[in-house]
C-alpha positions, 0 to 999 in steps of 0.5 A: 500500500505504501508503495502506491503512487501519490495519486493512488494514495490520495484517491484511496483516502478520498474514497474513504472519507467520502464513504464516511460522509465527510466533505473530502477537500479538507481531508485530502489537503491534510493527506497531501501534506502528510504524504509529502512528509512521508508521515502516513501509517500502513493504511495511508492515513496521516499520523499527525494533525495539521495545525492551521495557523489561526493567529490571523483569524483571531487577531487579524490586522485587517477585516472586510465585512461583506454586506455591511450595513448601518441602517437601523433595525436590520440584523446586518447592522447589529452584526456590523456594529459588533464587528466594528467594536471587535476590530477596535479591541483587537487593533484591526482595520475594518473595511465595509463592502457593499455595492450601493453604499459609500460609507458604513458607520462613517467608514469608506465602503468598497463596492466589491472585494476586488476594490478593497484598499488592501489585502485582508486577513479576515472576511465576514460574509453578511450575505444570504448565499456565500458561494458567489463571494468565495471565488472573489475572496480567493482571488484577493488572497484573503486568508479566512472567511466566516459565513453566518448563512444557514440553509445548508447541511442542517436542512437535509439532502438539498442543503447538504448538496449546497454545502458540498458545493460551498466546501469545494469552492473553498478548497479551490480558493485556498482560504479557510472558512468558518461555518456556514451556520455559525454566529458572532461568538468568535467576536465576543468581548473577553475580559482582559483583567483576569490572570492565569491560564485560560479556557479556550471554547469550541462550540457547534451551537453557540448558545451552549457555550454561554455557561462557560463564557460567563465564567469570566464573571467568576474570575475565570479567564477565557481566551478564545471562542470558536463557534464551528457551525456546520464545519464545511471547512474548519472543524472542531479538530482544527481548533483543538490542534491550534488551541493546544499550542497556545501558551495562554490556554490551560484547558479546552472546553468543547460542545460537540454535536457531531464529529466531521471526521473521527481520524482528524479528531483523534489526531487533534486530541493526540496533539493536545495530549502530547502538549499536556493540555486537557480537553473537556467535552460534552458530546451529544448523541448518547441516546438515539433521540440525542443523536437524531436531534444533533443530526438535524441541527448540524447535519453531522454523523454522531457515530456509535456512542460507545466508539466515541466514548472509547476513542475519547478515553483513549486520547485523554478527552474528558467527556462530561454530560452537562454544561454545568459539568463542562464549565466547572471541570474545565475551570478546575483543569485550567487553573489547578496545579499538578497534584502532589498525591492522589489522596482526597480528604473530606473536611467538614463542620458536620459529620453527616455532610462529611459522610454523605460527600465521602460516599459519593466521592468513593462511589465515583472512584476517588481515593479517600485514604485513612489518615495515619494514627499519628495524623489523627492524634495531631488533629485531635489536639484541636478537635474533640476526641469523640469525633472521627478524623480518620477521613472524612474529618469532622471538626464538630463546628466550634474549632472553625470559629477560632485559631484552631480552624487554620491549624486543622487545615494546615495539618491535613494539607501537610500529609504527604498522602493528601493531594486534594482537600475538599470542604463541603459547606452546605449552608452559610452560618456566618459565625463558622462559614465566614471564618472557615472560608477565609481560612481555606483561602489563606491556606490555599495560598501557601500550598501547591495542593488543591483546595476545593469548596462546595458552597451549598447555599442556593442564594449565592449572594453571601459575602463569604462566597462572592468575595472571599471564595470567588476572589481567590484564584487558588480555591476551586469553588463549586455549587454542587457535590456532583460537579465537584466530584466530577471535576476532581476525578477528571483533574486526577485522571488527567494528570495520571493520564498525562504522566504516562501518555505515549502517542500511539501514532508514534508506534503505528506501523508504517509499512506492511508486515509479511503477514499482510502479503499472506492475508491479501492472497486469502481475501475474496472481495465482496464475500464472506470467508468460510470458517476454514478460510477465516482461520487461515487469515488468522494463522497468517497473522500468527494467531493460534487455531486448533489442529484441524483438516478440511475434508470432503468425504466420510473416509477422509474425515476418519483419517483426519480425526486420527491425525488430529487426535480424539476427541474431535469437533466436526463443523460444516464449513461454507462461505455463507455459513454464520450461525452453525450451532443453531442449524445443528452443523456442529458436533462435539466430543466425537471419540470414535471412527464410527461417530466421525463417519456418522457425523460427516453424513449428518452434517452434509445431509443438513446442509443439503436440506437447508440448501447451504453450499459447503467447501467441506467439513472441518475436523478439529482438535477439541479444546475444552478448558479455558475462558471463552472470549471474543475479539473482533473488527468492525467499521465505524462510520466516523473512526473507521476500523475498530477493535472489540474484545469481550466475553465470548460464546453466547455471553457476548450477545446476552450480556453485551460485555465488551470494550472497544478501541480505535487503532492504533493503540498499544499494549496498555490500552489492550490491557485497559480494555480487559479491565473495563469488562464486567466479567474480567474476574473470569480471567483471574480465576473463579471458584478455585479455577486457575487464572488464564493467560491474559498475556496471550489474550492481549497479544491476540488483541494486538495482532487483530489490531494489526489486521485491522490497520493493514487490511483497512477497508478491505476487511469489513468485519472479523469475529473471532468467537470463541477465542479460548483463553487457556491457563496461564502460560498456555496461550489462546486458541481461536476456535471459530472465526467469521470474516467478511471482505469488502 
């Protein structure tokens, strides 16, 4: 594949992205750049994200407003006015363009793009149909354009065709387009009096970014807002790649309705992970209703949600469910320093509050270590001896009203096992809560450890909250238990992930293996392989299968059984045969020549009766002891080949206990897949049974992944089920396999 000509390679990639529903021009542009650098994987896909230079989009030196207006009462006038104000803030020269006006808001107006007095960085299109303007902008060497117009892919097939024409025109022009169906959020006024790392915001629906934008009123800095709209050209992935390289960005917050291209998104997430910049995302489409609504709004594929979820976890994208979680989690990740330890201590003035919060935190997976006996004795110097201080720490209330309160906080933070102190204050009680809030703020200024406060008052006008807590850049303040726990877990998980992250793209195969050449000869385009042929495919990639022979007569079956060794299993083998057991086409535990002879006749009789064409009957080694698993490959519309592992046999259909990953991934992710299974205890041995060969199972998953990467779109589906995983050190054997070629 890598030996293909550049033109063939690009054509192959165009076909892939068009099949996934993507407008091809941006993907092909990225592909061409990658091919020039030789930076492609074994299937011809880019291994690194292309990062658009968006500096001149967010900080242009010159702007053209096409269709500018100053006639009061018209929507274009309000937009023009906002753009004039934004241009002044960023120090850009603004040029109105209108065919019948001499001036707009006192500024000279050009009749067309060709008449602009200078080459501009950014053109804002206030026209109903942006398509006719794109060619003019390209001729004028405009770098970026924004199209607000709606009526494109979000409206259905006719609109999608119009968007495809727009995207093609943009590709020919050489400029980069934001939109269509976008809005003015990129030109909002951001506070410039706030310090510290900022949040960069990406939204497909502008209104959904408002909660994050208003964090500025709570003292959280916001640096950019990219409202991507229908993403005919510039997409969420482009902005993730760009923001992850900006020194002022501490976290990226995203509201995503649909991904334009799964591969581009993963490459962007990989770039952010390499840079250590956390990405927090609300991704619509967890339910069928959500997915349907998202498609009608932006005209995007939402993808199988399980695959989206797994892909995000793979690359460290933190997925949250609500906009409130998005704002709180992004704010914490942007501002908090690297954790010193992963232990969490809950400290409260009420035993009930501490117990309640601790239950929720432990259930969410946070680690609440029991404080040492020595530390507990120290805390009891200031806290009555009858109160629990093991964790959660209950101070009983009174110590927070005097000098003892700060002593307690400092003592907890001094514990080397403690990385996070959380203090839930369920309601304001000024004699205690005001002093407690101030002590927490003061202590936070003297430590690198994270101090969190949950201010539970529904009013939120209290001075302790508005001034003391929100006035601190070191204390993370929340309004609900749930949001605090979600954010703290994301914070600890992110830093744990970042500390060990190795890009799977760096280790992805770039040239085909010898196995690939063997496998190519076995593929039958457009057909399902027989079990025998599918097992040959597995064998080509070094995956162990039972001793077996394919026979076409009863006498040959008896001879094969003698060679394979009794007891044997006999199975009908045919290219269109998927569910053999249900049809009675599998016979197990055969121990004599007569049983083998009878089984052969019965299997072939059933096949004739059911009008099933066979290529023969398999006489197989019988393997009984082990744990049945399944490993498979399917194709996702957004991400391409995906690898699944789960409990095998009928359990995969009954329990749906499976984990999925998007190639490429390494051994660590393969093991993580097993850790996600509800039935993982079976691998460790249950009811006195021995543990199985997990290393061999992991090796099979990685070899199947190699198949998925090298065979690419040619392998539509692979199902290895059951894969019998034997005792530790004994390996794993694929007892059955189904493969479908495209």
